C-alpha positions in Angstrom: 0.0 0.2 0.2 2.9 2.3 0.9 4.6 1.5 -2.0 1.4 2.2 -4.4 1.2 6.1 -3.0 4.6 6.4 -3.0 4.4 5.6 -7.2 1.1 7.8 -7.9 3.3 10.3 -5.5 6.2 10.5 -8.0 3.7 10.3 -10.7 1.9 13.5 -10.3 5.1 15.5 -9.1 6.5 14.4 -12.6 3.1 14.9 -14.2 3.1 18.6 -13.0 6.8 19.2 -13.8 6.6 18.1 -17.0 3.6 20.2 -17.5 5.7 23.5 -15.4 8.2 22.7 -18.4 5.3 22.9 -21.8 2.6 25.1 -20.3 3.8 28.9 -19.2 -0.1 29.3 -17.5 0.5 26.1 -15.5 3.8 26.6 -14.4 2.8 30.2 -13.1 -0.7 29.1 -11.4 0.9 26.5 -9.2 3.8 29.0 -8.1 1.7 31.5 -7.5 -0.3 28.8 -5.2 2.3 27.6 -3.7 3.4 31.2 -2.7 -0.2 31.6 -1.2 -0.1 28.5 0.7 3.5 29.4 1.9 2.7 32.7 2.7 -0.7 31.4 4.9 1.8 28.8 7.1 4.6 30.5 7.3 2.4 33.3 8.8 0.7 30.8 11.4 3.7 30.0 12.6 5.4 33.1 12.9 2.4 34.6 15.1 3.0 31.7 17.5 6.5 32.6 18.5 5.9 36.6 17.9 3.2 35.7 20.5 5.5 33.4 22.9 8.5 36.3 22.6 6.6 39.5 22.3 3.4 38.7 24.1 1.0 40.3 21.0 1.1 43.6 18.7 4.5 45.2 18.5 7.0 46.4 16.0 9.5 44.5 17.6 7.4 40.9 15.9 8.9 42.6 12.5 12.3 41.3 13.8 11.3 38.1 13.8 8.5 38.3 10.3 11.4 39.2 8.4 13.5 36.2 9.5 10.9 33.9 8.2 10.1 35.5 5.1 13.7 36.3 4.4 14.2 32.4 3.4 10.9 32.7 0.9 13.3 33.8 -2.0 15.3 30.5 -2.4 12.1 28.7 -3.1 11.9 31.1 -6.0 15.2 31.3 -7.6 15.1 35.0 -6.2 18.3 37.1 -5.6 18.5 40.5 -4.2 21.5 43.4 -5.0 21.2 46.1 -2.6 22.7 49.3 -2.6 22.3 52.0 -0.1 21.1 50.6 3.3 23.3 53.5 5.1 20.9 55.7 4.0 18.6 54.3 6.7 20.8 55.5 9.1 19.0 58.6 9.8 18.3 59.8 13.9 14.6 59.5 14.5 11.6 58.7 12.2 11.2 58.6 8.9 9.3 58.0 5.7 10.0 55.6 3.7 8.6 55.3 0.3 8.8 52.1 -2.7 7.2 51.9 -5.7 4.5 48.5 -5.6 4.7 46.3 -8.2 3.4 42.6 -7.1 2.3 39.8 -4.3 6.1 39.4 -4.3 6.9 43.0 -2.9 6.6 41.7 0.5 10.0 39.7 -0.2 11.7 42.5 -1.1 10.6 44.3 1.5 11.5 41.9 4.3 15.0 42.2 2.6 16.0 45.9 3.1 13.6 46.2 6.1 14.7 48.6 8.9 14.5 48.0 12.6 11.3 49.9 14.0 9.7 50.3 11.1 6.0 49.4 10.5 3.9 49.7 7.2 0.6 51.1 6.0 -1.7 48.7 4.4 -5.0 48.6 2.9 -7.6 47.9 6.1 -8.8 44.7 4.3 -5.5 43.0 3.8 -6.7 42.7 8.3 -9.3 39.2 7.3 -7.0 37.0 4.8 -6.0 34.8 7.7 -2.9 34.4 9.5 -1.8 36.6 7.3 -3.3 39.8 8.2 -3.1 38.0 11.8 1.0 37.9 11.4 0.1 42.1 9.6 -1.6 43.1 12.9 0.9 41.6 15.4 3.8 43.3 13.2 2.1 46.9 14.3 1.1 47.3 9.9 -1.2 50.6 10.4 -4.5 49.8 8.2 -5.8 52.5 6.7 -9.7 52.7 4.9 -9.1 54.0 1.2 -12.4 54.0 0.5 -12.9 57.0 3.3 -10.2 60.2 2.9 -12.2 61.1 5.7 -10.5 58.0 7.8 -7.1 57.6 5.7 -6.2 61.4 6.6 -7.2 61.0 10.0 -5.3 58.1 10.4 -2.5 59.1 8.6 -2.4 62.8 11.3 -2.2 60.1 14.4 0.4 57.9 12.6 2.2 61.2 12.2 2.5 61.6 16.3 3.3 58.2 16.9 6.1 58.1 14.3 7.4 61.3 16.5 6.4 60.1 20.0 7.5 56.4 19.6 10.6 57.3 17.4 9.6 54.5 14.7 10.0 55.1 10.8 6.9 54.2 8.7 6.5 52.2 5.5 4.6 53.6 2.6 3.6 52.6 -1.2 2.7 56.0 -2.8 1.2 54.6 -5.8 -1.4 53.0 -3.7 -2.0 50.3 -5.7 0.0 47.2 -7.3 1.6 48.2 -10.9 3.3 45.7 -12.7 4.5 47.6 -15.9 7.7 48.5 -15.3 7.0 52.5 -15.0 5.5 54.4 -12.1 1.7 55.5 -11.2 1.4 58.7 -10.4 2.0 59.2 -6.3 -1.1 59.8 -3.8 -0.2 62.8 -1.6 -0.8 61.3 2.3 3.1 59.9 2.6 3.8 63.7 1.6 1.1 65.5 4.3 2.6 62.5 6.5 6.6 63.5 5.9 5.5 67.2 6.1 3.1 67.3 9.0 5.9 65.7 11.4 8.7 67.4 9.8 10.6 64.1 8.9 12.8 62.9 6.3 11.7 61.1 3.4 13.6 57.9 1.6 13.0 56.4 -1.1 13.9 52.7 -2.0 13.4 51.4 -5.6 13.1 47.8 -6.7 14.1 47.0 -10.2 11.2 46.1 -12.8 9.5 42.5 -12.4 8.8 42.3 -16.1 12.1 39.8 -17.0 11.0 37.0 -14.7 6.8 38.2 -13.5 4.2 39.2 -15.5 0.5 38.3 -14.4 -0.9 39.2 -17.9 1.6 37.0 -19.8 1.4 34.3 -16.5 5.6 34.7 -16.1 6.8 33.6 -13.1 10.7 32.3 -13.2 13.5 33.1 -11.0 14.9 36.2 -11.4 17.3 38.9 -9.9 15.7 42.3 -8.0 18.3 45.4 -7.6 17.4 47.4 -4.8 18.6 50.7 -4.1 17.7 53.3 -0.8 18.3 56.3 -2.1 19.9 59.1 0.2 17.1 61.1 3.0 15.0 64.2 1.3 14.6 66.5 4.7 11.4 68.5 5.7 11.8 70.7 8.0 10.8 74.1 7.5 8.1 72.7 4.8 4.7 72.9 4.4 1.9 71.7 3.0 2.2 74.4 0.1 5.3 72.5 -0.2 3.9 68.8 -0.9 3.4 68.6 -4.6 6.6 70.1 -5.2 8.0 66.7 -2.9 5.5 64.3 -4.0 7.1 65.7 -7.5 10.8 65.3 -6.7 10.4 62.2 -5.2 8.4 61.1 -8.3 11.2 62.0 -10.6 13.8 60.5 -8.6 12.2 57.2 -7.7 11.2 56.6 -11.8 14.8 57.5 -13.1 16.3 55.3 -10.6 13.7 52.4 -12.1 14.4 52.6 -15.0 18.6 52.8 -14.8 18.4 49.8 -12.6 16.3 47.6 -14.7 17.9 48.6 -17.7 15.4 51.0 -19.6 15.9 54.1 -21.4 
């Protein structure tokens, strides 16, 4: 009986391997499915560790989460080339901005995430089972993107928390995932936050995933991701009148860096 199950299991694995080699759509579906299962299982295990070590919701849990997620790249054959980590070494809080490309961004985030840093995410992520739980335990700040007034109130509280607790906040200024190899126009919330708290903005740019990951063409293979942490941009003395100019400067710098890292003209 055991030999029969072993033979069947081997046959299924071989069939899946052949299908993955022959069909990009099957390869994409299986790899994304495995990624989702891995996220759920790893989040559940990490949540237990976070509760045992730190007792509940705290930014300290991000160290545990980071250690777990940094192993994911080995399952998918992804390599990271990182430059500029010294630019995170600013005294006090800061607003960190990065481009947002796909569900794989979590791996890139954890590859460079500095200590005492929390993310801002959409409220819907709270309801993603163990993934939502681990995000909550890690101190992620959830906002309701459908309610402008609610988002502004949350950002106002975030500004106070940043200064009071000396934490950095990671924001995706595009507001949604974008796997086109370019940047979407930036929303202003992160820049209002930085100006209100009078803290520096630190741009982080990831090279385009399009050479190895593209949902439209069902492409998902191994690949290399270049990451560059750019020098901080000071906001001391700036007011709400300067937010648009600050946003435009960051967009221009990050877009130029994105094209350079991705080898695009």
